[in-house]
N, C-alpha and C positions, 0 to 999 in steps of 0.2 A: 355441384359447384360452388363453393364458399363463397360468400359477400367479402371483399376486400378486409382486413383490419385496419381503420384508420385512427395512425398512430403519431404523436407527436415525441421526438427525441431531443431531450434539453444538453446542454452542454456538450454540443457537437464541435470539434476541432475539426479544420480545413481537411488534415492527412485521414480523418478517420472517414469520410465520405467514401472514397473509391471502395473500402473493405466493407460498407454496409450495403453499398449497390452490387457489391459482386456478390454479398451473401443471400440479397433479400431478392434478386431476379424480379422486380416488380410484384412480388408476390402481396405484400402488403403496400398500403396508400402513407408513406412517412414523411412528416417534415421535420425538417432538421433545424434547429435552433441553437445560435451560439451560446445564448444566454441560458445560465442556471436555470433551476427550477427554483422558484419561490413564490411568496403570494403576490409579489409586484409582478411575476411572470407567467403565471398561473391561467392567464385569458388562452395561452397559446393553445392548452388544451380543452377549449369547447369543441364539442361536437365530435370528439373523439373517443375510441374504445379503451386506447391503453395509453401509456407513458413510458419512455425508455428514459432512465438518469443514469449519473454517474457520481463515483465516490463522494464528491462534497457538495450535491444538490441538498436541498431542503425538501426531507422528505419527513418532516415533524407530524405530528397530530394537526395540526392547524392546516397544513398544507393537503395533509390525507384526507381531513373532512372537508375539504371545500373541493378536491378533487371527486370525492363520491359523491356530493352535491350536483358536480355538474354532468355526473351518470359514467365517470371512468370506474372499470372493473378491472381492471388489470395495470399493474407498475413492476416494470421490469429493469433493474440496474445492469449495467455494463461492466460490471466489478462482482470480484467474490465477496468483499467484506460486504455485509450489511447491516453496518451499525448505525448507518445514516437513516435506514428505515425506522417509523413508529410502527413494530409490528402488531402491538393491542389494536391500536387504532386503525389500522388496516384491518383487523379481524373482526372488531365491532361493524365495521361499516361493508363486510364482504366483498372485498378489494383483494384479489388473488398476487400474490409477490415472487417473483423470481429472481433469482442472479446465475451468473456465470463461474462456478464453482472450480471450474479448470480453465487455466487459458495460458500454458505453456508456463510453469512452474521452472524451468531452467531460466527464462529470461530474469526473472525476480531473483534466481539464487543467484547468476550471475552478474548480477548488477551490485548485490552485496557484496562479492568476492571482490568486484571491479572496487566499490570502495574502501574495502579492508587493504587492498593492494594498493592504492591511491594513496591512501592516509601512512600507509607502512614508509613507504619509499618516496615520500615528498615530493609526488609526481608534479603537482600543482605549481608549488615554486620551483620545482626546477624548471620548467616549462618557462614559467614567468622570467627568469632570470635568464636562461637561453636568448630571450627573447629582448633583451637587452645586451645580449652578447658577455652574459656575466657567466663564466662555466666554470667557478669555483665548485667544490663542495661541500663547503663549510655549511652545517645545519641538515644536511641533505641524510646522515645515518640512519640506518632501518634496521630490521632485524629477519632471522630466516623463518619463515613460518614453519619449515620442515622442523618438527619437533616439538612443535607446541602445541597447546592444549586450549583446542576451540570448544567453546560449549552452544548447543543449539538448545534455544526457548522457544519450544514448538516444534511438534515431529510431523508434518503432515508431509504435502507432497511437496511443497517448496522446502522444509528443512530437511526430508531425504536428500531432495537435488543437491541442496550446498553441502552437506555431507559427503557425498560422493567428490565433489570438486575438491574439498578439503582433505579426504582421503588421499586424492591423488597427489596433493602436496606434501604427503608423509605426515600429516598432524595427528595427534591423539583425538577423535572425535566422541564427545560425551554430551549428552542431551536430557533434555526434561520435557515431558508432556504430561495434561491432566489424565488425558487419556492415553496410555503408552499403545502405537499400532503393532500388531504382530509382524514377524518378520524381517525385522531390522536390519540391516548389514554394517558391519562396521560402525555402529554406533554403541557405546556403553552408557544404560541406560540408570540415571542416578537420582538423587532428590534435587529438586530445584535449589535449596542452599548448598549442595555441593557442587553442584555444575556452576554456582555464582562464587565459591570460594577458591574452586581450581581451576577456572579458565584463566586464558591469557586474551583469549578472544571470545566474546558473546554476541551471537548475531539472534536477533528477535526474528519467530515466524509464525506467530499466533495472531489469532481474530483479538477485534476490542471487544468485551464484554464487562457486564457489570465486575466479575471476578478476575478478570486483566488487568483492569482499568489501574495506572500507573505500578503495574508488576514491577518497573525498576523504579527505585524510591530512594530516599536517604538511608533507610534502613539496610534493602537489597544491596546497595551501594557500597555500603560498609562492610558487606561481607567479603566484597571482590579485592581481587590484588591490587596492591598498588600498580600504578601505570595500564591498567586494563584498556582493551579498547573495545569499545560498544557500537554496533551497527543495529542499527532500526531500518527495518524496510517493509515493516508491515503497516501499522496505525499510530499516529503520534502520540494517541491518549495511552499507551502501554509505559512511555517513560515521562516520568515526571520533570518538565524541562527546567524549572526553578532547582532541582535538586542536584540534575544532571551540570548546570553551570558552575553551582557552587564547588562542586567533585571536579571540576575542570580547573578552576581556581586554585584549589587546595593542590591540584598535581595526580589525585585519586584516579580519576578517568585521565588518561592517558592520550588517547584517541576516540573522536566522536564521530561516527557516519552517520548520515539521518537522510532519508529519501523521504520521510513524512515528519510531520509536526502536528503538534496539539491544537494548534489556532491557526490549520492551513487553509481551514475554509474561508473563500472570499479571497484570499490572497495567491495560493498556487494556483498554476494554468494561467495566469493573467501578468501580464507585464505590470509593475507596479514602479519603475524606475521615478518618473513624475510624480509620483505621490508627496503630497509634503510631509505629513507625517507617517511612519513606516512602525513596524511592530519593533518596539524596542526591545525584548525580550531575543527577537530572532538577529538583531542586531547584536547584541550583548555575544550572542556565541559565537557569532562569523568574525567577532574582533579575533579569535583565537585561531591561531595557524594550525592545531592540531584536530579542528574540526571541518569536516564537509558536509557541506547541504546541498543535496541535488532536488529538484521539483515535483518529487512523485513520480519520477519516469522511468521505475524499476522494468516496470510492465511495457514498457514502450519499444517493441521490436515488432518488426511485418509480420511474425509469424504469429505473435499475441494477439497483436490487432484483428487479424484473420480469424483467429478463433473466438475473441470476442464477439464480433459480429458475427460468426455462424449461429454461435450459441444464443445469440441474442436473438436471432432470428428464428431458429428453433424453439425458444419460447413462447413466439408470439403464433409462431404455426400450432402448438399445440393449444394453446389458446383458442385460435379462430376452429378448430375443432372439436372446442369445447372438452377437450379431454386435460385435466391438469393431475399429470404425472410425472412429466421429465423435468427435471432442473427446478422443480421447489425446494424455497430453502428449507433448509431440514435444522 
């Protein structure tokens, strides 16, 4: 009989509790904290064996070192992305890290397509006008997806899931990945520049690393078609927001859909309506009718939440048994 793992989970939303409880089945002693992890909230980890975090928690070197000083041996994130970890600091302090590499690729793929469809057919404007009983069609012209070229940057599970959707629409799907996977179906593999040059719609599906930081910038935008649609449901730092705003104002980018934002930490996942000072760059973006911003919700389906909870508990199970094989960060 193993002793219970004592765990503190940060950035827990009310809707996550039932999924974690179902996955845990009282196997581990988990304290749920609504606050994000930071130096200010790190005291909740006192006396614990492991810490569970989410995408926008602070897992920088100062936090990692303080956790190590407190005796924390394990940190798991309820996300696929790991760019918020200082992996070197964790390795130096002997802290094991784990993520959730797969949690319903279809949830994110479907949200990315929903952004594209909503932007194209002006769904938000049509709904708002209809609420006022204004049923004119002025300004609501879109375009057929059928026959258009969709460029996917990143061809992992999510990229391949979104390719299947666009193939169903009758689109030509082209794609680029640093490491091209085998067995791609109905995706034409091209160089990054060719994907940028040929696509009517560009969708980003790759992790944020030093190599991919600002992969979309003024230079790469210049290669794109005039009026291109750009969708980002991966990580905000893939897109240089200032360059994107300039391209929007010049008409180079015709549509921009974002479920992530490079400065979202401390902003997304919370209600900031009453803040006296708001993010000015994001405000400028959202003054454009051809921009849609959602609050990092692409993952937010019941199926995905349960998978995230299940995999997080599996990581704790593995650590509890002192086997560090499954779901380690690679």
